[in-house]
C-alpha positions in Angstrom: -12.4 12.1 -8.6 -15.8 12.9 -7.4 -16.9 9.3 -7.5 -14.0 8.2 -5.2 -14.7 11.1 -2.8 -18.3 10.3 -2.6 -17.4 6.6 -2.0 -14.9 7.6 0.7 -17.6 9.6 2.5 -19.9 6.7 2.5 -17.2 4.3 3.5 -16.2 6.5 6.4 -19.8 6.5 7.5 -19.3 2.7 7.8 -21.2 2.0 4.6 -18.6 0.3 2.4 -21.2 -1.6 0.4 -22.8 1.7 -0.6 -19.4 3.1 -1.3 -18.3 0.3 -3.6 -20.2 1.3 -6.8 -18.7 4.8 -6.5 -15.2 3.4 -6.0 -15.6 1.0 -8.8 -16.7 3.7 -11.2 -13.8 6.0 -10.1 -11.3 3.3 -10.5 -12.4 2.7 -14.0 -12.2 6.4 -14.9 -8.8 7.0 -13.3 -6.8 3.8 -12.9 -3.6 5.7 -12.5 -4.6 8.1 -9.8 -2.4 6.8 -7.0 -3.8 9.0 -4.2 -7.5 8.4 -4.9 -7.1 4.6 -5.3 -5.0 4.4 -2.2 -7.6 6.4 -0.3 -10.4 4.1 -1.4 -8.6 0.9 -0.8 -7.5 1.9 2.7 -11.0 2.8 3.7 -12.2 -0.6 2.4 -9.5 -2.3 4.4 -10.4 -0.3 7.5 -14.0 -1.4 7.1 -13.0 -5.0 6.5 -14.5 -5.0 3.0 -11.5 -5.9 0.9 -12.1 -9.6 0.8 -15.7 -9.1 -0.3 -14.4 -7.4 -3.4 -11.4 -9.6 -4.1 -12.8 -10.9 -7.4 -13.8 -7.5 -8.7 -10.4 -6.0 -7.7 -8.6 -8.9 -9.4 -10.6 -8.4 -12.5 -10.0 -4.6 -12.5 -6.3 -5.2 -12.0 -6.3 -7.5 -15.1 -8.2 -4.9 -17.1 -5.7 -2.2 -16.3 -2.3 -3.9 -16.4 0.6 -1.6 -15.4 -1.7 0.9 -13.7 -1.6 2.1 -10.1 -5.0 0.3 -9.7 -3.4 -3.0 -10.8 -0.4 -2.5 -8.5 -2.3 -1.3 -5.4 -5.2 -3.8 -5.7 -2.9 -6.7 -6.1 -0.6 -5.5 -3.3 -3.4 -5.0 -0.8 -4.8 -8.5 -1.6 -1.4 -10.1 -1.0 0.2 -7.8 1.6 -2.7 -6.1 3.3 -2.2 -7.9 6.5 1.5 -7.1 6.7 0.9 -3.4 5.8 -2.4 -3.0 7.7 -4.0 -2.0 4.3 -2.2 0.0 1.6 1.6 0.0 1.9 2.2 3.2 4.0 4.5 4.7 1.3 1.6 4.8 -1.1 -1.0 6.1 1.3 -2.1 9.7 0.9 -1.7 11.8 4.0 -4.8 11.9 6.2 -7.2 14.7 6.5 -5.9 17.6 8.6 -2.4 16.1 8.7 0.9 17.9 7.9 2.6 17.2 4.6 4.7 14.0 4.3 8.3 14.5 5.0 
């Protein structure tokens, strides 16, 4: 969890390349943590850094079949343009937002 949150902080500071190793580590430790994976992937999308990590995301999806990591990584690579990142139904609520209805 801490790895992804550190990566998210760096990503939101417009430093996605510095964030990537932390995201990668966190993904490997918790490939079924829907909210953390969605948070990280959305920030990478917002920072236009998904394509740079296409190969790594594909490899990680293959290493964790049936996981949220596999599903969300594959989905953002194929449907990111349509969804503007992570499919909205899987995104965690943003900071300082009300709960989802």
